[in-house]
C-alpha positions in Angstrom: 161.4 90.5 132.5 158.5 88.7 134.1 157.0 87.6 130.8 158.4 87.5 127.4 156.0 89.2 124.9 155.7 88.6 121.2 153.5 90.0 118.4 151.1 87.5 116.6 153.6 87.4 113.8 156.6 86.7 116.0 155.1 83.9 118.2 155.4 81.3 115.5 158.9 82.2 114.3 162.4 81.8 115.8 163.6 84.6 118.0 166.8 86.1 116.6 169.8 85.8 119.0 170.5 89.6 118.6 167.0 90.4 120.0 167.2 91.7 123.6 164.5 89.2 124.6 166.8 86.3 123.4 169.7 87.8 125.3 167.6 87.9 128.5 166.4 84.3 128.0 169.9 83.1 127.5 172.1 85.3 129.6 169.7 86.3 132.5 167.3 83.3 132.8 170.0 80.9 131.6 167.6 78.9 129.6 168.6 76.0 127.2 166.9 73.6 125.0 164.2 71.8 126.8 163.6 74.6 129.2 160.4 76.7 129.4 159.8 80.4 130.0 156.7 82.5 130.6 155.5 84.1 127.3 152.5 85.8 125.7 151.1 87.4 122.7 150.7 91.3 123.0 147.1 92.0 123.7 146.3 88.3 123.7 146.9 85.1 125.6 149.7 84.3 128.1 151.2 80.9 128.5 154.3 78.9 128.3 157.0 78.6 125.6 159.3 75.5 125.5 162.6 75.9 123.8 163.2 73.3 121.1 166.5 74.5 120.0 169.1 77.4 120.3 171.2 77.9 117.2 172.8 80.6 115.0 169.2 81.0 113.5 167.9 82.0 116.9 165.7 80.5 119.7 163.2 78.0 118.3 160.4 77.5 120.7 156.7 76.1 120.9 154.2 78.4 122.6 151.1 77.1 124.4 148.4 79.6 125.5 147.0 79.0 129.0 145.9 82.2 130.5 144.1 85.6 129.8 147.2 87.7 130.2 145.8 89.7 133.2 143.4 92.0 131.5 143.6 95.8 132.1 141.4 97.4 134.7 138.5 99.8 133.9 140.6 102.8 135.3 141.4 105.5 132.9 143.7 108.4 133.5 143.8 112.0 132.1 147.2 113.4 132.8 148.7 116.7 132.0 152.0 116.4 130.0 154.9 116.2 132.5 158.6 116.5 131.6 159.6 113.9 129.1 161.9 112.0 131.6 159.0 111.9 134.0 156.6 110.8 131.3 158.6 107.7 130.6 158.5 106.6 134.3 154.9 107.5 134.6 153.8 105.4 131.6 155.8 102.4 132.8 154.4 102.5 136.4 150.8 103.0 135.5 151.0 100.4 132.9 152.3 98.0 135.6 149.3 99.0 137.7 146.9 97.9 134.8 145.4 101.3 133.8 143.2 100.6 130.8 143.7 104.0 128.9 146.0 106.9 129.3 144.7 110.3 128.0 147.8 112.7 127.8 146.8 116.3 127.4 148.2 119.9 127.3 146.9 122.1 130.2 146.7 125.8 130.7 149.6 125.9 133.1 151.6 123.0 131.4 155.0 123.7 129.8 154.1 123.8 126.0 157.6 122.6 125.0 156.9 119.2 126.7 154.2 118.4 124.1 156.8 118.8 121.4 158.7 115.8 122.7 159.0 113.0 120.0 158.6 110.2 122.5 155.4 109.1 120.8 156.7 109.3 117.3 159.9 107.4 118.1 157.9 104.7 119.9 159.5 105.5 123.3 156.1 106.0 124.9 154.8 102.7 123.7 158.0 101.1 124.8 157.5 102.4 128.4 153.9 101.1 128.4 155.2 97.7 127.1 157.9 97.8 129.8 155.2 98.2 132.5 153.2 95.5 131.1 156.0 93.1 131.1 156.9 94.2 134.7 153.3 93.1 135.7 153.5 89.8 133.8 150.6 90.9 131.7 150.1 90.8 127.9 147.7 93.8 127.6 149.2 97.2 126.9 147.2 100.4 127.9 145.9 102.5 125.1 147.5 105.9 124.7 145.6 109.0 123.5 146.9 112.5 122.9 145.3 116.0 123.1 146.5 119.6 122.9 144.1 121.0 125.6 141.8 119.8 128.4 138.9 121.1 126.4 139.8 118.8 123.5 140.6 116.0 125.9 137.3 116.2 127.7 135.3 116.6 124.5 136.8 113.4 123.2 136.5 111.5 126.5 132.8 112.4 126.8 131.8 111.7 123.3 130.0 108.5 122.5 130.3 106.4 119.4 127.4 108.4 117.9 129.0 111.7 118.9 126.6 112.3 121.7 127.7 112.9 125.3 128.4 109.5 127.0 130.5 110.3 130.0 129.3 108.4 133.1 130.8 106.6 136.0 133.2 107.6 138.7 134.9 110.9 137.7 137.8 112.1 139.9 140.0 115.1 139.5 143.1 115.4 141.7 143.6 118.8 143.1 145.5 120.1 146.2 143.5 123.5 146.2 140.4 123.1 148.3 139.4 119.6 147.3 135.9 118.5 148.3 136.7 115.1 149.4 139.6 112.7 150.1 140.3 110.4 147.1 139.8 107.2 149.0 136.5 108.5 150.5 135.2 109.6 147.0 135.8 106.2 145.7 134.1 104.5 148.6 131.2 106.8 148.3 130.8 105.9 144.6 130.9 102.3 145.5 128.3 102.7 148.3 125.8 104.1 145.9 126.5 101.6 143.2 128.2 104.1 140.8 131.3 101.9 140.3 129.6 98.7 139.1 129.9 98.3 135.3 131.1 102.0 135.0 134.1 103.9 133.7 136.4 105.2 136.4 138.4 108.2 135.2 141.0 110.1 137.2 142.3 113.5 136.1 145.7 114.6 137.2 147.1 118.0 136.2 150.5 119.0 135.0 153.3 120.3 137.4 151.6 123.6 138.1 148.3 122.1 138.6 144.8 123.3 137.3 143.6 126.8 136.6 140.3 128.0 137.9 139.0 127.7 134.3 140.0 124.1 134.1 138.5 123.4 137.5 135.2 124.7 136.3 135.4 122.7 133.2 136.1 119.4 135.0 133.3 120.2 137.5 130.8 121.0 134.7 131.6 117.6 133.3 130.8 115.9 136.6 134.3 115.5 138.1 134.6 115.5 141.9 137.9 117.4 143.0 139.7 115.1 145.4 142.9 115.4 147.5 145.5 113.1 148.8 146.8 115.2 151.7 148.7 118.4 152.1 151.9 117.4 150.4 152.4 118.4 146.8 153.7 115.6 144.5 155.2 115.4 141.1 152.7 114.5 138.3 154.2 111.0 137.9 154.1 110.4 141.7 150.6 111.6 142.0 149.4 109.4 139.1 150.9 106.3 140.6 149.7 107.0 144.0 146.2 107.9 142.9 146.1 104.8 140.7 147.0 102.6 143.6 144.5 104.1 145.9 141.7 103.9 143.4 142.4 100.3 142.4 142.8 99.4 146.1 139.3 100.9 147.0 137.9 99.1 144.0 139.3 95.8 145.4 141.5 95.2 142.3 144.9 95.3 144.1 
């Protein structure tokens, strides 16, 4: 736990001893009265918390804001639904990278039963995003959006606030079937012509069986460039993490 995160309501109240954050502070960090620990408000400021007292009522602390909490990057990811166990790892890892928004979608070849998972309803998906945020020492949790099909996903992603088409920026679709460019080269090219500055950067990654020709045409019609990351075929969770790292590295963010 590289930062202890609290909601706006929690930050001004004692932390109950039964809370796992309190257990971590006491048993792992070995903090006591007078000690401090790194803390922050979810989607708000980061800073330092000084422990005033540890009693049966909980950990009483004073929080002082002092940082921006490492804001999220402008990278968004469209991801075909993977297996639930992979989804947990995927969400945690791309949150740690600082991906700003995650669009989870069904795909033509994706296993339909994966979308029936109640990870989102149970709050497990958000918890994985929160875990990744804590790992990064950040306070900002990526936004999670859900869609049944790629058609629905791209329609939502391209819609502006007034309902008109608004998709612009760097649009990348990962594909190991005849990609037109290497991922790193595509990002560099976009940067060389000024397409990155102030624009959205969206990377689309298919489910385990990849894209259908119909989805490839759909992506290309929306302006996505099909990119590759070599000959090896990766799991969706691996491809998402690797692609995110490559893109953010080329953007000079990591």
